[in-house]
PDB file of N, CA, C and O in Angstrom:
ATOM      1  N   UNK A   1     139.619  70.153  96.878  1.00  0.00           N
ATOM      2  CA  UNK A   1     140.018  71.018  97.981  1.00  0.00           C
ATOM      3  C   UNK A   1     138.812  71.403  98.842  1.00  0.00           C
ATOM      4  O   UNK A   1     138.905  71.393 100.069  1.00  0.00           O
ATOM      5  N   UNK A   2     137.685  71.742  98.215  1.00  0.00           N
ATOM      6  CA  UNK A   2     136.482  72.064  98.988  1.00  0.00           C
ATOM      7  C   UNK A   2     136.024  70.855  99.788  1.00  0.00           C
ATOM      8  O   UNK A   2     135.577  70.985 100.927  1.00  0.00           O
ATOM      9  N   UNK A   3     136.139  69.679  99.181  1.00  0.00           N
ATOM     10  CA  UNK A   3     135.737  68.458  99.878  1.00  0.00           C
ATOM     11  C   UNK A   3     136.612  68.246 101.112  1.00  0.00           C
ATOM     12  O   UNK A   3     136.109  67.886 102.176  1.00  0.00           O
ATOM     13  N   UNK A   4     137.911  68.468 100.973  1.00  0.00           N
ATOM     14  CA  UNK A   4     138.835  68.320 102.096  1.00  0.00           C
ATOM     15  C   UNK A   4     138.493  69.325 103.203  1.00  0.00           C
ATOM     16  O   UNK A   4     138.516  68.979 104.384  1.00  0.00           O
ATOM     17  N   UNK A   5     138.179  70.562 102.823  1.00  0.00           N
ATOM     18  CA  UNK A   5     137.809  71.555 103.835  1.00  0.00           C
ATOM     19  C   UNK A   5     136.547  71.133 104.568  1.00  0.00           C
ATOM     20  O   UNK A   5     136.448  71.295 105.784  1.00  0.00           O
ATOM     21  N   UNK A   6     135.583  70.593 103.834  1.00  0.00           N
ATOM     22  CA  UNK A   6     134.340  70.128 104.469  1.00  0.00           C
ATOM     23  C   UNK A   6     134.648  68.999 105.450  1.00  0.00           C
ATOM     24  O   UNK A   6     134.108  68.965 106.556  1.00  0.00           O
ATOM     25  N   UNK A   7     135.517  68.076 105.040  1.00  0.00           N
ATOM     26  CA  UNK A   7     135.908  66.970 105.928  1.00  0.00           C
ATOM     27  C   UNK A   7     136.599  67.508 107.177  1.00  0.00           C
ATOM     28  O   UNK A   7     136.339  67.035 108.283  1.00  0.00           O
ATOM     29  N   UNK A   8     137.472  68.487 107.007  1.00  0.00           N
ATOM     30  CA  UNK A   8     138.185  69.065 108.149  1.00  0.00           C
ATOM     31  C   UNK A   8     137.222  69.757 109.108  1.00  0.00           C
ATOM     32  O   UNK A   8     137.352  69.623 110.325  1.00  0.00           O
ATOM     33  N   UNK A   9     136.250  70.501 108.560  1.00  0.00           N
ATOM     34  CA  UNK A   9     135.274  71.178 109.419  1.00  0.00           C
ATOM     35  C   UNK A   9     134.443  70.165 110.200  1.00  0.00           C
ATOM     36  O   UNK A   9     134.172  70.361 111.385  1.00  0.00           O
ATOM     37  N   UNK A  10     134.038  69.083 109.535  1.00  0.00           N
ATOM     38  CA  UNK A  10     133.271  68.039 110.224  1.00  0.00           C
ATOM     39  C   UNK A  10     134.110  67.404 111.325  1.00  0.00           C
ATOM     40  O   UNK A  10     133.623  67.186 112.435  1.00  0.00           O
ATOM     41  N   UNK A  11     135.371  67.106 111.019  1.00  0.00           N
ATOM     42  CA  UNK A  11     136.259  66.503 112.009  1.00  0.00           C
ATOM     43  C   UNK A  11     136.450  67.458 113.192  1.00  0.00           C
ATOM     44  O   UNK A  11     136.457  67.025 114.344  1.00  0.00           O
ATOM     45  N   UNK A  12     136.603  68.744 112.911  1.00  0.00           N
ATOM     46  CA  UNK A  12     136.791  69.730 113.983  1.00  0.00           C
ATOM     47  C   UNK A  12     135.602  69.710 114.933  1.00  0.00           C
ATOM     48  O   UNK A  12     135.777  69.676 116.151  1.00  0.00           O
ATOM     49  N   UNK A  13     134.394  69.731 114.379  1.00  0.00           N
ATOM     50  CA  UNK A  13     133.196  69.719 115.230  1.00  0.00           C
ATOM     51  C   UNK A  13     133.087  68.422 116.020  1.00  0.00           C
ATOM     52  O   UNK A  13     132.722  68.434 117.195  1.00  0.00           O
ATOM     53  N   UNK A  14     133.402  67.312 115.377  1.00  0.00           N
ATOM     54  CA  UNK A  14     133.338  66.004 116.045  1.00  0.00           C
ATOM     55  C   UNK A  14     134.343  65.936 117.197  1.00  0.00           C
ATOM     56  O   UNK A  14     134.010  65.471 118.287  1.00  0.00           O
ATOM     57  N   UNK A  15     135.552  66.394 116.957  1.00  0.00           N
ATOM     58  CA  UNK A  15     136.580  66.348 117.995  1.00  0.00           C
ATOM     59  C   UNK A  15     136.264  67.331 119.123  1.00  0.00           C
ATOM     60  O   UNK A  15     136.577  67.057 120.282  1.00  0.00           O
ATOM     61  N   UNK A  16     135.654  68.462 118.805  1.00  0.00           N
ATOM     62  CA  UNK A  16     135.239  69.403 119.850  1.00  0.00           C
ATOM     63  C   UNK A  16     134.171  68.758 120.726  1.00  0.00           C
ATOM     64  O   UNK A  16     134.209  68.883 121.950  1.00  0.00           O
ATOM     65  N   UNK A  17     133.217  68.065 120.098  1.00  0.00           N
ATOM     66  CA  UNK A  17     132.188  67.353 120.870  1.00  0.00           C
ATOM     67  C   UNK A  17     132.826  66.319 121.783  1.00  0.00           C
ATOM     68  O   UNK A  17     132.429  66.163 122.937  1.00  0.00           O
ATOM     69  N   UNK A  18     133.822  65.612 121.253  1.00  0.00           N
ATOM     70  CA  UNK A  18     134.495  64.587 122.047  1.00  0.00           C
ATOM     71  C   UNK A  18     135.227  65.222 123.230  1.00  0.00           C
ATOM     72  O   UNK A  18     135.209  64.678 124.334  1.00  0.00           O
ATOM     73  N   UNK A  19     135.866  66.359 123.007  1.00  0.00           N
ATOM     74  CA  UNK A  19     136.562  67.055 124.096  1.00  0.00           C
ATOM     75  C   UNK A  19     135.575  67.444 125.193  1.00  0.00           C
ATOM     76  O   UNK A  19     135.852  67.267 126.379  1.00  0.00           O
ATOM     77  N   UNK A  20     134.423  67.974 124.790  1.00  0.00           N
ATOM     78  CA  UNK A  20     133.408  68.383 125.761  1.00  0.00           C
ATOM     79  C   UNK A  20     132.849  67.158 126.481  1.00  0.00           C
ATOM     80  O   UNK A  20     132.679  67.174 127.700  1.00  0.00           O
ATOM     81  N   UNK A  21     132.568  66.106 125.733  1.00  0.00           N
ATOM     82  CA  UNK A  21     131.961  64.897 126.301  1.00  0.00           C
ATOM     83  C   UNK A  21     132.892  64.196 127.290  1.00  0.00           C
ATOM     84  O   UNK A  21     132.457  63.747 128.350  1.00  0.00           O
ATOM     85  N   UNK A  22     134.180  64.105 126.933  1.00  0.00           N
ATOM     86  CA  UNK A  22     135.124  63.365 127.776  1.00  0.00           C
ATOM     87  C   UNK A  22     135.808  64.250 128.817  1.00  0.00           C
ATOM     88  O   UNK A  22     136.354  63.749 129.800  1.00  0.00           O
ATOM     89  N   UNK A  23     135.774  65.568 128.598  1.00  0.00           N
ATOM     90  CA  UNK A  23     136.487  66.470 129.492  1.00  0.00           C
ATOM     91  C   UNK A  23     137.987  66.443 129.282  1.00  0.00           C
ATOM     92  O   UNK A  23     138.741  66.933 130.123  1.00  0.00           O
ATOM     93  N   UNK A  24     138.428  65.875 128.168  1.00  0.00           N
ATOM     94  CA  UNK A  24     139.866  65.756 127.885  1.00  0.00           C
ATOM     95  C   UNK A  24     140.205  66.448 126.576  1.00  0.00           C
ATOM     96  O   UNK A  24     139.394  66.505 125.652  1.00  0.00           O
ATOM     97  N   UNK A  25     141.419  66.971 126.519  1.00  0.00           N
ATOM     98  CA  UNK A  25     141.844  67.623 125.280  1.00  0.00           C
ATOM     99  C   UNK A  25     141.971  66.602 124.165  1.00  0.00           C
ATOM    100  O   UNK A  25     142.211  65.420 124.410  1.00  0.00           O
ATOM    101  N   UNK A  26     141.809  67.065 122.959  1.00  0.00           N
ATOM    102  CA  UNK A  26     141.933  66.221 121.782  1.00  0.00           C
ATOM    103  C   UNK A  26     143.087  66.762 120.943  1.00  0.00           C
ATOM    104  O   UNK A  26     143.147  67.958 120.659  1.00  0.00           O
ATOM    105  N   UNK A  27     144.001  65.877 120.547  1.00  0.00           N
ATOM    106  CA  UNK A  27     145.131  66.272 119.716  1.00  0.00           C
ATOM    107  C   UNK A  27     144.936  65.641 118.346  1.00  0.00           C
ATOM    108  O   UNK A  27     144.831  64.420 118.227  1.00  0.00           O
ATOM    109  N   UNK A  28     144.890  66.470 117.320  1.00  0.00           N
ATOM    110  CA  UNK A  28     144.683  65.982 115.964  1.00  0.00           C
ATOM    111  C   UNK A  28     146.012  65.556 115.345  1.00  0.00           C
ATOM    112  O   UNK A  28     147.085  65.856 115.868  1.00  0.00           O
ATOM    113  N   UNK A  29     145.917  64.861 114.239  1.00  0.00           N
ATOM    114  CA  UNK A  29     147.112  64.430 113.513  1.00  0.00           C
ATOM    115  C   UNK A  29     147.860  65.658 112.974  1.00  0.00           C
ATOM    116  O   UNK A  29     147.253  66.708 112.762  1.00  0.00           O
ATOM    117  N   UNK A  30     149.170  65.528 112.754  1.00  0.00           N
ATOM    118  CA  UNK A  30     149.904  66.642 112.137  1.00  0.00           C
ATOM    119  C   UNK A  30     149.292  66.989 110.780  1.00  0.00           C
ATOM    120  O   UNK A  30     148.889  66.105 110.024  1.00  0.00           O
ATOM    121  N   UNK A  31     149.228  68.281 110.486  1.00  0.00           N
ATOM    122  CA  UNK A  31     148.681  68.720 109.203  1.00  0.00           C
ATOM    123  C   UNK A  31     149.313  70.041 108.802  1.00  0.00           C
ATOM    124  O   UNK A  31     149.842  70.765 109.646  1.00  0.00           O
ATOM    125  N   UNK A  32     149.258  70.357 107.508  1.00  0.00           N
ATOM    126  CA  UNK A  32     149.851  71.616 107.036  1.00  0.00           C
ATOM    127  C   UNK A  32     149.093  72.837 107.560  1.00  0.00           C
ATOM    128  O   UNK A  32     147.956  72.727 108.018  1.00  0.00           O
ATOM    129  N   UNK A  33     149.737  73.987 107.485  1.00  0.00           N
ATOM    130  CA  UNK A  33     149.189  75.223 108.048  1.00  0.00           C
ATOM    131  C   UNK A  33     147.803  75.557 107.502  1.00  0.00           C
ATOM    132  O   UNK A  33     146.932  75.977 108.263  1.00  0.00           O
ATOM    133  N   UNK A  34     147.583  75.382 106.205  1.00  0.00           N
ATOM    134  CA  UNK A  34     146.280  75.749 105.645  1.00  0.00           C
ATOM    135  C   UNK A  34     145.169  74.877 106.211  1.00  0.00           C
ATOM    136  O   UNK A  34     144.044  75.350 106.372  1.00  0.00           O
ATOM    137  N   UNK A  35     145.455  73.618 106.518  1.00  0.00           N
ATOM    138  CA  UNK A  35     144.442  72.740 107.106  1.00  0.00           C
ATOM    139  C   UNK A  35     144.229  73.065 108.584  1.00  0.00           C
ATOM    140  O   UNK A  35     143.100  73.021 109.071  1.00  0.00           O
ATOM    141  N   UNK A  36     145.303  73.388 109.295  1.00  0.00           N
ATOM    142  CA  UNK A  36     145.153  73.797 110.701  1.00  0.00           C
ATOM    143  C   UNK A  36     144.289  75.047 110.791  1.00  0.00           C
ATOM    144  O   UNK A  36     143.477  75.190 111.705  1.00  0.00           O
ATOM    145  N   UNK A  37     144.471  75.943 109.839  1.00  0.00           N
ATOM    146  CA  UNK A  37     143.693  77.185 109.818  1.00  0.00           C
ATOM    147  C   UNK A  37     142.193  76.890 109.704  1.00  0.00           C
ATOM    148  O   UNK A  37     141.386  77.541 110.367  1.00  0.00           O
ATOM    149  N   UNK A  38     141.817  75.923 108.877  1.00  0.00           N
ATOM    150  CA  UNK A  38     140.404  75.552 108.728  1.00  0.00           C
ATOM    151  C   UNK A  38     139.841  75.112 110.081  1.00  0.00           C
ATOM    152  O   UNK A  38     138.726  75.489 110.444  1.00  0.00           O
ATOM    153  N   UNK A  39     140.613  74.315 110.828  1.00  0.00           N
ATOM    154  CA  UNK A  39     140.169  73.833 112.141  1.00  0.00           C
ATOM    155  C   UNK A  39     139.981  75.015 113.098  1.00  0.00           C
ATOM    156  O   UNK A  39     138.951  75.130 113.761  1.00  0.00           O
ATOM    157  N   UNK A  40     140.993  75.895 113.161  1.00  0.00           N
ATOM    158  CA  UNK A  40     140.913  77.052 114.059  1.00  0.00           C
ATOM    159  C   UNK A  40     139.696  77.923 113.724  1.00  0.00           C
ATOM    160  O   UNK A  40     138.968  78.346 114.621  1.00  0.00           O
ATOM    161  N   UNK A  41     139.481  78.186 112.443  1.00  0.00           N
ATOM    162  CA  UNK A  41     138.358  79.040 112.041  1.00  0.00           C
ATOM    163  C   UNK A  41     137.020  78.382 112.347  1.00  0.00           C
ATOM    164  O   UNK A  41     136.078  79.059 112.759  1.00  0.00           O
ATOM    165  N   UNK A  42     136.926  77.082 112.151  1.00  0.00           N
ATOM    166  CA  UNK A  42     135.667  76.374 112.398  1.00  0.00           C
ATOM    167  C   UNK A  42     135.283  76.440 113.875  1.00  0.00           C
ATOM    168  O   UNK A  42     134.102  76.535 114.206  1.00  0.00           O
ATOM    169  N   UNK A  43     136.279  76.391 114.761  1.00  0.00           N
ATOM    170  CA  UNK A  43     135.983  76.305 116.195  1.00  0.00           C
ATOM    171  C   UNK A  43     136.172  77.619 116.951  1.00  0.00           C
ATOM    172  O   UNK A  43     135.988  77.655 118.167  1.00  0.00           O
ATOM    173  N   UNK A  44     136.535  78.694 116.259  1.00  0.00           N
ATOM    174  CA  UNK A  44     136.866  79.936 116.992  1.00  0.00           C
ATOM    175  C   UNK A  44     135.690  80.502 117.773  1.00  0.00           C
ATOM    176  O   UNK A  44     135.894  81.165 118.791  1.00  0.00           O
ATOM    177  N   UNK A  45     134.454  80.253 117.317  1.00  0.00           N
ATOM    178  CA  UNK A  45     133.286  80.772 118.038  1.00  0.00           C
ATOM    179  C   UNK A  45     132.615  79.715 118.908  1.00  0.00           C
ATOM    180  O   UNK A  45     131.536  79.954 119.451  1.00  0.00           O
ATOM    181  N   UNK A  46     133.241  78.553 119.043  1.00  0.00           N
ATOM    182  CA  UNK A  46     132.665  77.481 119.864  1.00  0.00           C
ATOM    183  C   UNK A  46     132.654  77.949 121.316  1.00  0.00           C
ATOM    184  O   UNK A  46     133.664  78.455 121.806  1.00  0.00           O
ATOM    185  N   UNK A  47     131.536  77.790 122.005  1.00  0.00           N
ATOM    186  CA  UNK A  47     131.444  78.333 123.368  1.00  0.00           C
ATOM    187  C   UNK A  47     132.255  77.571 124.419  1.00  0.00           C
ATOM    188  O   UNK A  47     132.528  78.116 125.488  1.00  0.00           O
ATOM    189  N   UNK A  48     132.642  76.332 124.143  1.00  0.00           N
ATOM    190  CA  UNK A  48     133.252  75.508 125.193  1.00  0.00           C
ATOM    191  C   UNK A  48     134.701  75.110 124.951  1.00  0.00           C
ATOM    192  O   UNK A  48     135.356  74.618 125.870  1.00  0.00           O
ATOM    193  N   UNK A  49     135.223  75.307 123.738  1.00  0.00           N
ATOM    194  CA  UNK A  49     136.593  74.869 123.460  1.00  0.00           C
ATOM    195  C   UNK A  49     137.421  75.990 122.845  1.00  0.00           C
ATOM    196  O   UNK A  49     136.897  76.938 122.260  1.00  0.00           O
ATOM    197  N   UNK A  50     138.739  75.844 122.999  1.00  0.00           N
ATOM    198  CA  UNK A  50     139.698  76.707 122.311  1.00  0.00           C
ATOM    199  C   UNK A  50     140.680  75.802 121.578  1.00  0.00           C
ATOM    200  O   UNK A  50     140.856  74.638 121.940  1.00  0.00           O
ATOM    201  N   UNK A  51     141.314  76.346 120.549  1.00  0.00           N
ATOM    202  CA  UNK A  51     142.274  75.564 119.774  1.00  0.00           C
ATOM    203  C   UNK A  51     143.631  76.246 119.820  1.00  0.00           C
ATOM    204  O   UNK A  51     143.732  77.464 119.971  1.00  0.00           O
ATOM    205  N   UNK A  52     144.673  75.432 119.685  1.00  0.00           N
ATOM    206  CA  UNK A  52     146.016  75.976 119.538  1.00  0.00           C
ATOM    207  C   UNK A  52     146.833  75.007 118.709  1.00  0.00           C
ATOM    208  O   UNK A  52     146.586  73.801 118.711  1.00  0.00           O
ATOM    209  N   UNK A  53     147.812  75.553 117.997  1.00  0.00           N
ATOM    210  CA  UNK A  53     148.739  74.713 117.254  1.00  0.00           C
ATOM    211  C   UNK A  53     149.945  74.452 118.141  1.00  0.00           C
ATOM    212  O   UNK A  53     150.461  75.362 118.791  1.00  0.00           O
ATOM    213  N   UNK A  54     150.390  73.196 118.162  1.00  0.00           N
ATOM    214  CA  UNK A  54     151.535  72.824 118.988  1.00  0.00           C
ATOM    215  C   UNK A  54     152.515  72.016 118.157  1.00  0.00           C
ATOM    216  O   UNK A  54     152.149  71.441 117.132  1.00  0.00           O
ATOM    217  N   UNK A  55     153.756  71.976 118.602  1.00  0.00           N
ATOM    218  CA  UNK A  55     154.772  71.186 117.928  1.00  0.00           C
ATOM    219  C   UNK A  55     155.567  72.009 116.931  1.00  0.00           C
ATOM    220  O   UNK A  55     155.379  73.218 116.792  1.00  0.00           O
ATOM    221  N   UNK A  56     156.455  71.321 116.249  1.00  0.00           N
ATOM    222  CA  UNK A  56     157.350  71.952 115.276  1.00  0.00           C
ATOM    223  C   UNK A  56     156.979  71.502 113.874  1.00  0.00           C
ATOM    224  O   UNK A  56     156.556  70.363 113.673  1.00  0.00           O
ATOM    225  N   UNK A  57     157.138  72.399 112.897  1.00  0.00           N
ATOM    226  CA  UNK A  57     156.931  72.007 111.502  1.00  0.00           C
ATOM    227  C   UNK A  57     157.924  70.896 111.178  1.00  0.00           C
ATOM    228  O   UNK A  57     159.048  70.957 111.676  1.00  0.00           O
ATOM    229  N   UNK A  58     157.594  69.909 110.398  1.00  0.00           N
ATOM    230  CA  UNK A  58     156.324  69.749 109.690  1.00  0.00           C
ATOM    231  C   UNK A  58     155.303  68.958 110.497  1.00  0.00           C
ATOM    232  O   UNK A  58     154.312  68.484 109.940  1.00  0.00           O
ATOM    233  N   UNK A  59     155.528  68.808 111.791  1.00  0.00           N
ATOM    234  CA  UNK A  59     154.644  67.972 112.611  1.00  0.00           C
ATOM    235  C   UNK A  59     153.747  68.776 113.544  1.00  0.00           C
ATOM    236  O   UNK A  59     153.360  68.287 114.605  1.00  0.00           O
ATOM    237  N   UNK A  60     153.410  70.017 113.152  1.00  0.00           N
ATOM    238  CA  UNK A  60     152.508  70.811 113.999  1.00  0.00           C
ATOM    239  C   UNK A  60     151.112  70.224 113.956  1.00  0.00           C
ATOM    240  O   UNK A  60     150.641  69.775 112.911  1.00  0.00           O
ATOM    241  N   UNK A  61     150.454  70.233 115.114  1.00  0.00           N
ATOM    242  CA  UNK A  61     149.119  69.663 115.252  1.00  0.00           C
ATOM    243  C   UNK A  61     148.212  70.685 115.909  1.00  0.00           C
ATOM    244  O   UNK A  61     148.674  71.635 116.540  1.00  0.00           O
ATOM    245  N   UNK A  62     146.924  70.477 115.750  1.00  0.00           N
ATOM    246  CA  UNK A  62     145.947  71.293 116.465  1.00  0.00           C
ATOM    247  C   UNK A  62     145.536  70.541 117.721  1.00  0.00           C
ATOM    248  O   UNK A  62     145.212  69.355 117.671  1.00  0.00           O
ATOM    249  N   UNK A  63     145.553  71.245 118.849  1.00  0.00           N
ATOM    250  CA  UNK A  63     145.054  70.703 120.104  1.00  0.00           C
ATOM    251  C   UNK A  63     143.766  71.437 120.444  1.00  0.00           C
ATOM    252  O   UNK A  63     143.712  72.666 120.409  1.00  0.00           O
ATOM    253  N   UNK A  64     142.727  70.669 120.774  1.00  0.00           N
ATOM    254  CA  UNK A  64     141.435  71.239 121.161  1.00  0.00           C
ATOM    255  C   UNK A  64     141.296  71.060 122.667  1.00  0.00           C
ATOM    256  O   UNK A  64     141.242  69.937 123.168  1.00  0.00           O
ATOM    257  N   UNK A  65     141.238  72.187 123.386  1.00  0.00           N
ATOM    258  CA  UNK A  65     141.135  72.180 124.847  1.00  0.00           C
ATOM    259  C   UNK A  65     139.800  72.755 125.280  1.00  0.00           C
ATOM    260  O   UNK A  65     139.193  73.559 124.573  1.00  0.00           O
ATOM    261  N   UNK A  66     139.352  72.329 126.455  1.00  0.00           N
ATOM    262  CA  UNK A  66     138.164  72.942 127.040  1.00  0.00           C
ATOM    263  C   UNK A  66     138.517  74.339 127.526  1.00  0.00           C
ATOM    264  O   UNK A  66     139.608  74.556 128.053  1.00  0.00           O
ATOM    265  N   UNK A  67     137.600  75.289 127.351  1.00  0.00           N
ATOM    266  CA  UNK A  67     137.808  76.619 127.918  1.00  0.00           C
ATOM    267  C   UNK A  67     137.705  76.511 129.427  1.00  0.00           C
ATOM    268  O   UNK A  67     136.926  75.718 129.956  1.00  0.00           O
ATOM    269  N   UNK A  68     138.491  77.308 130.102  1.00  0.00           N
ATOM    270  CA  UNK A  68     138.414  77.353 131.564  1.00  0.00           C
ATOM    271  C   UNK A  68     137.094  77.993 131.962  1.00  0.00           C
ATOM    272  O   UNK A  68     136.714  79.033 131.423  1.00  0.00           O
ATOM    273  N   UNK A  69     136.408  77.382 132.888  1.00  0.00           N
ATOM    274  CA  UNK A  69     135.123  77.924 133.342  1.00  0.00           C
ATOM    275  C   UNK A  69     135.360  78.927 134.466  1.00  0.00           C
ATOM    276  O   UNK A  69     136.141  78.678 135.384  1.00  0.00           O
ATOM    277  N   UNK A  70     134.668  80.074 134.377  1.00  0.00           N
ATOM    278  CA  UNK A  70     134.801  81.097 135.410  1.00  0.00           C
ATOM    279  C   UNK A  70     135.977  81.931 135.120  1.00  0.00           C
ATOM    280  O   UNK A  70     136.276  82.860 135.871  1.00  0.00           O
TER     281      UNK A  70
END
């Protein structure tokens, strides 16, 4: 479980970098609520992106969007 959380945190940071680099939102694969929570917590203090969960259970996904500037 700790290994999975570490993988999720790494993926969150990588996808946030990709969102910033490309200027496009990133939509992650569907995942359970506890895994989505890891993503949200990892990126909540990121200066350039925000996260939100979208879709219906059991196919809810995390979307990583760029914060609006200004």
